[in-house]
C-alpha positions in Angstrom: 9.2 -9.0 -9.5 8.4 -5.3 -9.6 6.4 -3.8 -12.4 8.7 -1.9 -14.9 6.6 1.3 -14.4 6.9 1.2 -10.6 8.2 4.6 -9.6 9.1 4.2 -5.9 10.7 7.2 -4.2 10.7 9.6 -7.2 8.9 12.4 -5.2 10.8 11.7 -1.9 11.6 14.9 -0.1 14.9 14.3 1.7 14.7 17.5 3.8 11.3 16.7 5.2 12.3 13.1 6.0 15.5 14.3 7.8 13.7 16.9 9.8 11.0 14.4 10.9 13.8 12.0 11.8 15.4 14.8 14.0 12.1 15.5 15.7 11.5 11.8 16.4 15.0 11.2 17.7 14.7 14.2 20.0 11.5 12.8 21.4 13.1 9.4 21.9 16.0 11.0 23.7 13.6 13.1 25.8 11.9 9.9 27.0 15.2 8.6 28.3 16.6 11.9 29.5 17.2 12.7 33.1 16.0 16.1 34.4 18.2 19.0 33.6 20.6 19.5 30.7 19.7 16.2 29.0 16.0 17.1 28.9 16.8 20.6 27.7 19.0 19.3 24.9 16.4 16.8 23.8 13.7 19.6 23.7 16.1 21.8 21.7 16.7 19.0 19.3 12.9 18.6 18.8 12.6 22.4 18.3 15.4 22.4 15.8 13.7 19.7 13.8 10.4 21.6 13.9 12.2 24.8 12.8 13.9 22.9 10.0 10.5 21.4 8.8 8.8 24.8 8.9 11.7 26.6 7.3 11.9 24.0 4.5 8.1 24.2 3.8 8.3 28.0 3.7 11.3 27.8 1.3 9.4 25.4 -0.9 6.4 27.8 -1.0 8.5 30.9 -1.8 10.9 29.2 -4.3 8.8 26.7 -6.3 11.3 26.6 -9.2 13.7 24.6 -7.0 11.3 21.8 -6.5 9.2 19.6 -8.9 
């Protein structure tokens, strides 16, 4: 049984988790991709995840009132 004061997931940042998921999935797609357009789309997926992660961290830095 869990302790009543157990506070699992209260500080979970969904944007960070989703951007890391996109980066990971892009990497996994890149492993299986054939040369050409599949590899390019996988790399673009990873870059989109990195841009999302950086953009969100910059947003959190400049707008702290929106986050706890």
